[in-house]
matplotlib code that plots the C-alpha trace (Angstrom):
import matplotlib.pyplot as plt

x = [0.5, 1.4, 2.0, -1.0, -3.4, -2.3, -2.3, -6.1, -7.0, -5.6, -7.7, -10.5, -10.2, -10.0, -12.7, -15.0, -13.4, -14.3, -18.1, -18.4, -17.3, -14.4, -12.0, -9.9, -6.2, -6.7, -8.2, -5.5, -3.2, -4.2, -4.5, -0.7, 0.2, -1.6, 0.2, 3.5, 2.9, 2.0, 5.2, 7.8, 10.2, 10.3, 7.5, 6.7, 6.9, 10.8, 11.5, 9.6, 11.2, 15.1, 14.3, 10.3, 11.6, 12.7, 9.0, 8.8, 11.5, 8.5, 7.4, 3.5, 4.2, 3.6, 3.0, -0.2, 0.1, 3.0, 1.4, -1.3, 1.4, 2.6, -0.5, -1.2, 2.2, 1.7, -2.1, -3.5, -6.0, -6.5, -9.2, -9.3, -10.5, -12.7, -14.7, -14.7, -16.7, -19.0, -20.9, -21.7, -23.8, -22.2, -20.7, -21.8, -17.9, -17.3, -19.3, -15.9, -14.9, -17.6, -16.0, -16.8, -18.2, -16.6, -16.5, -18.5, -21.5, -21.6, -22.6, -25.2, -26.9, -26.9, -28.5, -30.9, -31.8, -30.8, -28.6, -27.0, -25.6, -24.6, -28.1, -30.0, -27.7, -28.5, -32.3, -32.4, -31.1, -32.9, -35.7, -34.4, -33.9, -30.1, -30.5, -32.7, -29.6, -28.1, -24.6, -25.7, -27.7, -28.7, -25.3, -23.9, -26.7, -26.1, -21.9, -23.3, -25.4, -22.2, -19.6, -22.1, -21.7, -18.4, -18.0, -20.3, -17.9, -15.1, -16.9, -15.1, -11.8, -8.5, -6.8, -3.6, -1.0, -3.3, -3.5, 0.6, 1.3, -1.1, 0.3, 4.1, 3.3, 2.3, 4.9, 7.3, 5.4, 5.5, 9.4, 10.2, 9.3, 11.9, 9.3, 8.4, 11.3, 8.9, 6.3, 4.6, 1.5, -0.6, -4.6, -5.7, -2.7, 0.0, -1.2, -1.2, -5.3, -5.5, -7.9, -8.0, -10.4, -9.1, -5.3, -3.6, -0.7, 1.1, 3.9, 6.5, 6.7, 9.0, 6.7, 3.2, 1.1, 3.5, 2.9, 0.0, -0.3, 2.0, -0.3, -3.9, -2.0, -1.0, -1.3, -4.1, -6.7, -9.9, -10.8, -9.8, -12.6, -10.9, -7.7, -6.4, -2.9, -2.7, -5.0, -6.0, -8.0, -8.0, -10.4, -8.3, -9.5, -10.4, -12.5, -9.7, -10.3, -6.7, -6.0, -2.3, -1.5, 0.9, 2.3, 4.9, 7.4, 7.3, 4.6, 4.8, 4.7, 2.0, -0.1, 1.5, 0.1, -3.1, -3.5, -2.5, -4.2, -7.6, -10.3, -10.6, -6.5, -6.3, -9.8, -7.8, -4.9, -6.3, -7.9, -3.9, -3.4, -6.4, -5.3, -2.0, -3.5, -2.5, -4.0, -3.2, -3.9, -3.0, -0.6, 1.1, 0.8, 0.2, -0.4, -1.9, 0.2, -1.2, 0.2, -0.3, -3.9, -2.3, -1.2, 1.8, 3.5, 5.1, 5.8, 4.7, 7.4, 8.5, 6.2, 8.3, 8.6, 4.8, 4.4, 7.2, 5.4, 2.2, 4.0, 4.4, 6.9, 6.8, 3.9, 5.0, 2.3, 0.8, -1.0, -2.5, -6.0, -7.0, -6.0, -4.2, -1.2, -2.3, -1.8, 0.9, 2.9, 1.7, 3.7, 6.7, 5.4, 5.6, 8.0, 10.6, 11.7, 8.7, 9.4, 11.5, 11.3, 15.5, 14.9, 13.5, 16.2, 14.2, 10.8, 9.4, 6.4, 7.2, 5.5, 7.4, 7.0, 7.0, 3.5, 1.6, 4.5, 5.7, 9.2, 11.7, 13.6, 16.7, 15.3, 13.5, 16.6, 18.6, 15.7, 15.8, 20.0, 18.8, 16.8, 19.3, 18.1, 20.0, 17.5, 14.5, 11.7, 10.2, 6.9, 4.7, 1.5, 0.0, -2.3, -5.5, -5.2, -5.3, -6.0, -2.2, -0.7, -0.2, 2.6, 2.0, 4.4, 6.7, 6.8, 7.5, 10.6, 12.0, 11.6, 13.3, 15.7, 16.1, 15.9, 19.3, 20.9, 20.0, 21.0, 24.2, 25.4, 25.0, 27.5, 25.0, 21.7, 20.7, 17.8, 15.8, 12.5, 9.0, 5.6, 1.7, 0.4, -3.0, -5.5, -8.3, -11.9, -11.2, -8.1, -5.4, -3.0, -2.5, 0.9, 1.9, 4.6, 7.0, 7.3, 6.7, 9.7, 12.7, 10.9, 12.7, 9.2, 6.0, 3.2, 0.0, -3.1, -6.9, -8.4, -11.5, -14.8, -14.6, -18.8, -17.7, -19.8, -17.1, -16.5, -15.9, -13.5, -11.5, -11.4, -10.6, -7.4, -6.4, -6.1, -3.4, -1.7, -1.1, 0.9, 4.5, 5.9, 4.1, 5.9, 3.0, -0.5, -0.5, -3.0, -5.1, -8.7, -8.7, -10.5, -10.2, -11.0, -13.3, -14.8, -14.6, -15.5, -12.8, -13.9, -15.8, -12.9, -12.3, -9.2, -8.3, -8.2, -5.7, -3.6, -3.1, -2.5, 0.0, 1.5, 1.6, 3.1, 5.6, 3.9, 3.9, 0.9, 1.8, 0.6, 0.4, 0.7, -0.4, -3.1, -6.6, -5.3, -3.0, -4.1, -3.7, -5.4, -3.3, -6.6, -5.9, -2.5, -2.4, -4.3, -2.1, 0.7, -0.8, -1.9, 2.0, 2.5, 5.1, 5.1, 5.9, 5.6, 5.0, 4.5, 3.1, 4.9, 4.0, 5.7, 9.3, 7.4, 5.3, 8.6, 8.9, 5.4, 6.8, 6.6, 2.7, 3.0, 5.3, 2.8, 0.2, 2.6, 3.4, -0.1, 0.1, 2.3, 4.9, 8.5, 11.8, 11.8, 8.1, 9.0, 10.2, 12.3, 13.8, 15.7, 19.4, 19.6, 20.9, 18.6, 15.6, 16.3, 16.4, 13.1, 11.4, 12.0, 8.6]
y = [0.0, 3.5, 6.1, 7.9, 5.5, 4.8, 9.0, 8.9, 5.9, 7.5, 11.6, 9.1, 7.4, 10.7, 12.6, 9.7, 9.9, 13.6, 12.8, 10.6, 13.1, 11.1, 13.1, 15.8, 15.0, 11.2, 12.9, 15.4, 12.1, 10.5, 14.3, 15.3, 11.4, 11.5, 15.0, 13.7, 10.7, 12.1, 14.5, 12.0, 11.6, 7.8, 4.8, 3.6, -0.2, 0.6, 1.7, -1.2, -3.8, -2.0, -1.6, -1.6, 0.1, 3.2, 3.5, 5.3, 7.8, 9.6, 12.6, 11.9, 7.9, 6.0, 2.6, 1.8, 3.5, 2.4, -1.5, 0.3, 1.1, -2.1, -4.0, -1.8, -2.9, -6.7, -7.0, -4.2, -3.2, -1.9, -4.0, -1.2, 1.1, -1.5, -2.0, 2.0, 2.4, -0.9, 2.0, 4.1, 3.8, 2.9, 6.4, 8.3, 9.1, 9.6, 12.7, 13.8, 14.7, 17.2, 20.7, 22.7, 19.4, 18.7, 16.4, 18.9, 19.5, 16.3, 15.2, 18.0, 16.4, 13.2, 14.4, 17.4, 15.5, 11.9, 12.0, 9.2, 9.2, 11.3, 10.8, 12.0, 15.0, 16.1, 15.7, 17.6, 20.6, 20.7, 20.5, 23.8, 21.8, 22.2, 25.8, 26.1, 24.6, 27.2, 27.9, 26.1, 29.2, 28.9, 29.6, 26.3, 24.3, 25.8, 24.8, 21.6, 20.8, 21.8, 19.5, 16.7, 17.2, 16.6, 13.9, 11.9, 12.9, 11.2, 8.5, 4.8, 7.1, 7.8, 11.2, 10.3, 10.4, 8.2, 5.8, 6.4, 5.2, 2.0, 0.6, 1.5, -0.4, -3.8, -3.3, -3.6, -7.0, -7.9, -7.9, -8.9, -12.4, -12.2, -13.9, -11.1, -10.3, -7.1, -5.2, -1.9, 0.2, 0.9, 2.8, 5.8, 6.0, 5.8, 8.5, 10.2, 11.3, 13.4, 10.2, 7.2, 3.6, 0.6, -0.3, -2.7, -4.1, -5.3, -8.3, -10.7, -13.5, -16.8, -18.9, -17.5, -19.9, -18.6, -15.1, -15.2, -16.6, -14.2, -11.3, -13.2, -13.4, -9.3, -8.2, -6.1, -7.5, -8.7, -10.8, -12.4, -11.9, -14.1, -16.2, -17.4, -17.8, -15.0, -12.6, -12.2, -9.4, -8.7, -6.5, -4.7, -3.1, 0.1, -1.1, -0.6, -3.1, -4.5, -6.0, -8.1, -9.4, -11.7, -10.8, -12.7, -10.7, -11.4, -8.7, -6.7, -3.1, -4.0, -4.8, -1.4, 0.6, -2.0, -1.3, 2.3, 4.5, 6.0, 3.8, 7.3, 6.8, 3.1, 3.7, 6.0, 3.8, 0.1, 3.3, 3.9, 0.2, -1.2, 1.9, 0.4, -3.5, -4.3, -5.7, -4.0, -5.6, -6.1, -9.1, -6.4, -5.7, -8.3, -8.3, -11.1, -13.6, -14.1, -17.2, -19.1, -17.1, -16.7, -13.2, -12.0, -11.2, -7.4, -5.5, -5.2, -6.3, -2.3, 0.8, 2.4, -0.3, -0.7, 3.2, 3.3, 0.2, 2.6, 5.2, 7.3, 8.9, 6.8, 8.6, 9.4, 7.4, 10.8, 11.9, 9.4, 10.9, 11.5, 15.3, 15.5, 13.1, 11.2, 13.5, 15.2, 12.0, 11.3, 14.3, 14.1, 17.0, 15.5, 17.5, 16.0, 17.9, 17.0, 18.2, 15.5, 15.2, 15.2, 19.0, 20.6, 23.0, 24.4, 25.1, 28.4, 27.9, 26.3, 27.2, 27.5, 27.4, 31.5, 30.9, 27.3, 25.2, 22.5, 23.1, 25.7, 27.6, 25.0, 21.7, 22.6, 23.9, 20.2, 18.8, 20.8, 20.4, 16.5, 16.5, 18.3, 21.6, 24.6, 27.1, 27.1, 29.9, 30.4, 32.1, 31.9, 33.2, 37.4, 38.3, 38.2, 33.8, 34.4, 30.4, 30.0, 33.0, 35.1, 37.8, 41.6, 43.8, 44.3, 40.4, 40.1, 42.4, 40.5, 37.2, 38.4, 39.7, 36.1, 34.1, 36.8, 35.8, 32.0, 32.3, 33.2, 29.4, 28.2, 27.1, 24.7, 26.1, 29.4, 30.6, 33.2, 35.4, 35.2, 35.7, 34.6, 37.4, 37.5, 38.9, 41.2, 41.4, 44.5, 43.1, 45.1, 43.3, 42.0, 43.4, 46.8, 47.5, 48.6, 45.1, 43.6, 45.2, 43.8, 39.9, 38.0, 36.6, 37.3, 34.6, 36.1, 34.0, 33.5, 32.3, 34.0, 35.2, 32.4, 33.0, 35.9, 36.4, 35.8, 39.0, 40.2, 37.6, 37.6, 41.3, 40.8, 38.9, 40.8, 44.4, 42.4, 40.9, 44.5, 45.2, 45.2, 43.1, 40.0, 36.9, 34.1, 33.3, 30.1, 27.7, 30.0, 28.3, 27.5, 24.2, 21.3, 18.1, 16.6, 19.6, 22.7, 24.1, 26.4, 30.0, 31.6, 33.2, 34.4, 32.2, 32.9, 37.0, 36.0, 33.8, 36.4, 38.9, 36.7, 36.7, 40.2, 40.9, 38.0, 36.2, 32.8, 30.1, 27.8, 24.1, 23.2, 19.9, 20.4, 18.4, 18.0, 20.7, 19.7, 23.0, 24.6, 21.2, 19.7, 21.1, 24.6, 24.4, 23.4, 26.5, 28.9, 27.5, 28.4, 32.0, 32.1, 31.0, 30.3, 28.2, 26.9, 23.6, 24.2, 21.9, 24.2, 22.3, 22.4, 19.7, 17.8, 15.1, 17.2, 18.6, 15.0, 15.8, 17.3, 14.9, 14.6, 18.2, 17.3, 14.4, 17.5, 19.7, 16.7, 15.8, 19.4, 19.3, 21.3, 21.4, 22.4, 25.5, 26.1, 26.0, 28.8, 26.0, 23.9, 27.0, 27.1, 30.3, 33.1, 32.4, 31.8, 35.8, 37.2, 35.3, 36.7, 40.6, 42.6]
z = [0.0, -1.2, 1.4, -0.7, 0.5, 4.1, 4.3, 3.1, 5.4, 8.0, 6.8, 6.6, 10.4, 11.8, 10.2, 11.5, 14.9, 14.7, 13.3, 16.8, 18.6, 19.8, 21.8, 19.5, 20.7, 19.6, 16.4, 15.7, 16.2, 13.0, 11.0, 12.3, 11.0, 7.8, 6.8, 7.6, 5.9, 3.2, 3.1, 3.3, 0.5, 0.3, 0.3, 4.0, 2.3, 1.6, 4.5, 6.6, 4.9, 5.6, 9.2, 10.6, 13.7, 12.0, 11.4, 14.8, 13.3, 11.9, 13.4, 15.2, 14.4, 18.1, 18.4, 17.9, 14.4, 13.4, 14.2, 12.1, 8.7, 9.6, 8.9, 6.0, 4.5, 4.9, 4.2, 1.9, 4.3, 7.3, 9.5, 12.2, 9.5, 7.9, 11.2, 11.4, 8.5, 9.0, 12.0, 8.4, 6.0, 2.8, 1.1, 3.7, 5.1, 1.2, 1.2, 2.8, -0.8, -1.7, -1.4, 1.8, 3.4, 6.0, 9.3, 11.3, 8.6, 7.6, 11.3, 11.1, 8.0, 9.6, 12.8, 11.4, 7.7, 8.3, 5.3, 4.4, 1.0, -2.0, -3.4, -0.6, -0.1, -3.2, -3.3, 0.0, -1.6, -4.5, -2.6, 0.0, 3.3, 3.7, 3.6, 6.4, 8.6, 11.0, 9.3, 5.8, 3.8, -0.1, -1.3, 1.0, -0.5, -4.4, -3.9, -2.7, -5.8, -8.1, -6.4, -6.1, -10.0, -9.6, -7.6, -9.9, -12.7, -10.8, -8.9, -10.4, -11.4, -9.5, -9.8, -12.2, -9.4, -7.1, -9.9, -11.0, -7.6, -7.4, -10.4, -9.3, -5.9, -8.1, -11.0, -7.9, -6.2, -9.6, -10.4, -7.0, -8.3, -11.3, -13.5, -15.5, -18.5, -19.5, -17.8, -18.9, -17.4, -20.2, -20.6, -19.8, -17.3, -19.3, -21.4, -18.7, -18.3, -15.5, -14.3, -14.0, -14.1, -14.6, -14.1, -17.3, -17.0, -19.6, -19.7, -21.2, -18.5, -18.9, -17.3, -17.8, -15.1, -11.8, -12.8, -13.4, -9.5, -7.6, -9.2, -7.9, -4.5, -4.7, -1.2, -1.4, -3.8, -2.0, -4.8, -8.1, -11.0, -13.5, -13.4, -17.1, -18.6, -20.4, -18.5, -15.1, -13.2, -9.8, -7.9, -4.9, -1.2, -2.4, -5.3, -8.5, -10.5, -11.9, -15.6, -15.8, -19.6, -20.1, -23.9, -26.6, -27.0, -30.7, -30.2, -26.8, -29.0, -30.5, -27.5, -26.3, -29.2, -29.1, -24.8, -24.7, -27.3, -27.2, -28.9, -31.0, -31.7, -32.6, -35.3, -36.8, -36.8, -38.3, -41.4, -42.0, -41.8, -44.2, -46.8, -47.1, -47.8, -44.4, -40.8, -37.2, -34.1, -30.2, -32.2, -34.6, -38.6, -41.1, -44.7, -46.7, -48.3, -51.8, -52.3, -48.9, -48.4, -45.1, -42.6, -42.5, -39.8, -40.7, -37.6, -33.5, -31.4, -30.4, -31.2, -32.5, -35.7, -35.7, -36.1, -38.5, -40.6, -40.9, -42.4, -39.7, -36.7, -33.3, -31.9, -27.7, -25.4, -24.2, -27.5, -28.7, -27.8, -31.3, -31.5, -34.6, -34.0, -36.8, -39.0, -37.9, -37.7, -41.3, -42.2, -40.1, -37.7, -34.0, -32.0, -31.4, -28.3, -26.2, -22.6, -20.3, -16.4, -16.4, -18.3, -15.3, -14.2, -11.0, -9.3, -9.0, -7.1, -3.5, -0.3, 2.8, 7.4, 6.4, 5.5, 4.9, 4.2, 6.5, 6.5, 6.4, 3.6, 3.9, 4.3, 1.1, -0.2, 0.8, -1.3, -4.3, -4.8, -3.9, -7.1, -9.2, -9.5, -10.6, -8.4, -6.6, -6.0, -2.6, -3.2, -0.7, 0.1, 0.9, 2.4, 1.9, 2.4, 5.8, 6.9, 5.1, 7.7, 4.2, 4.2, 4.4, 3.1, 6.2, 6.4, 2.6, 2.3, 5.6, 4.6, 1.3, 3.8, 5.2, 2.1, 0.8, 3.6, 3.4, -0.6, 0.4, 2.2, -0.9, -3.7, -5.4, -5.8, -6.9, -4.0, -5.2, -4.1, -5.0, -4.0, -4.8, -5.0, -4.8, -7.2, -5.4, -7.2, -8.9, -10.3, -7.8, -6.6, -2.5, -2.3, -3.2, -5.7, -3.6, -2.2, -5.5, -7.5, -4.7, -5.4, -8.2, -9.5, -8.6, -9.2, -9.1, -8.7, -7.4, -4.2, -3.3, -5.5, -7.9, -8.7, -10.7, -13.9, -16.7, -18.0, -14.5, -13.5, -17.1, -16.3, -12.7, -14.4, -17.6, -15.3, -12.7, -15.6, -17.2, -13.7, -14.6, -12.0, -12.7, -14.3, -14.4, -13.8, -11.0, -11.9, -14.5, -14.1, -10.2, -10.9, -8.4, -10.2, -9.1, -6.2, -8.2, -11.7, -13.8, -13.3, -15.6, -17.8, -21.4, -21.7, -25.3, -23.9, -21.0, -23.4, -25.7, -23.1, -21.2, -24.5, -25.3, -21.7, -21.9, -18.8, -18.1, -17.6, -15.0, -15.1, -11.6, -10.2, -6.3, -5.3, -7.5, -9.9, -12.8, -13.9, -17.0, -17.7, -21.3, -24.0, -22.1, -22.5, -26.1, -26.6, -24.4, -27.2, -30.2, -28.9, -28.6, -24.2, -22.3, -19.0, -16.2, -14.3, -10.8, -7.9, -5.5, -2.8, 1.2, 1.5, 0.6, -0.7, -3.0, -4.7, -6.7, -8.0, -11.0, -12.8, -13.2, -15.0, -17.0, -18.3, -18.9, -20.6, -23.0, -23.9, -24.4, -26.8, -24.9, -26.0, -23.9, -24.9, -23.7, -20.7, -18.5, -15.5, -17.9, -19.0, -17.3, -14.6, -16.7, -19.4, -16.7, -15.0, -18.8, -20.0, -16.5, -17.3, -18.5]

ax = plt.figure().add_subplot(projection="3d")
ax.plot(x, y, z, "-o")
ax.set_aspect("equal")
plt.show()
């Protein structure tokens, strides 16, 4: 079980204990443990395998929680959590995923209106019953209805980071058996889609029978759906379905193409083959032998081999969505310099404990050095975000001075002083220019007034981008994938203004954001924008989430040259100038 899953279980235990009215210190212990686990740079399973006793060295992990972690790592589930969930109706605790609905409000909905699931909550909202509760109101009711809509879209699907970590755990488990010659994730996960349903794994094995025995014995498997010689399916305790297919090595590439591409992409591939008198399937590319009447294998050992036989460039997995990649590959116009994780020279949007980050600047810097970065920018919050202890001008100037002193102690990395400054409702910034001009990088963002009209929201952002100190627009759409809709914005106007004013668009990898998404990033690129990929990290572990921003950038056909934080330090500083 990966860190994200373990932290999620501890967080849900804390929520349910709070709903039950349990001791506040006990609730806080689980919340603290969840936060510390998600901040870890290493997987708990790896720590446990090396030295189980060292789990106690993790802050907030005492004897009881250590035992629970061991149980989850060894068995894939936690008996205490299962028993706790049985005290509530199915789907009740899941409602905590709805934006604006915490344990206290959820308890009130159950106690006052008898609400036990999303369907009942939606019905109560539409009947106006929720608005009548103390502390709720009509606005809360409207937000819940919108959030329920997002919740339904995500039902049965995982966010990309969660899916990736689950798949990595399974691949790691299978690899330890030494029965597999090749293994690769496929499906929407390999394409880097922001949400993923089932997990698909393709493999080549020297002993398929034993390989399948190992797979169906996976500790986190609740049940075996099917078991065969070449395909088996299991269902994990969290409801995720996982398929393993054993593929002949001679057609492994063809199978990867078939099981990775979207349905539309695969249809187009088959059309191309047909027009050339060929057939294509998960088993390879075939021509018809006129003498024998049999199909002759032409290509399929590798993905590149298959695409080349069909007369096109290799198409990277992230592009296989039938969004023009087939035509581009035939014309030889697939970008050869699609950005890679190794291209990144630094991160321009990181938080420290000066506001709502968990770590000191020094701790963040050491992690950035470990990641091989050439520079790191601290972009903590401005004063509007009170819950994050945002900085006013006076505090910001002191923070800048402190960062300059800290930076003087490091030779391997450049320390940039930045800020995530809020855009006010009228388009002014939350800090005076006299403070902003002292910074290396200014990232403007919206954390309030999400419900403004399209005209007002767009105007607000355009006015903010006229400020000469703004270098980037953070998480521009303001969305949260499963909980909050994007802002009502004329994106084309924003992108044109950004290109005109040399303001970068951010692809933010923090939490549920992935913002800009791939479609908006593609359009922004068409209109001349440049970008930054940012972790928006609030803990050390989150600094490693940049991979998901890179996946999104690749899905948007972005190249290394399009992303400012692939530039070396001197070139970056020139590029940031307005």
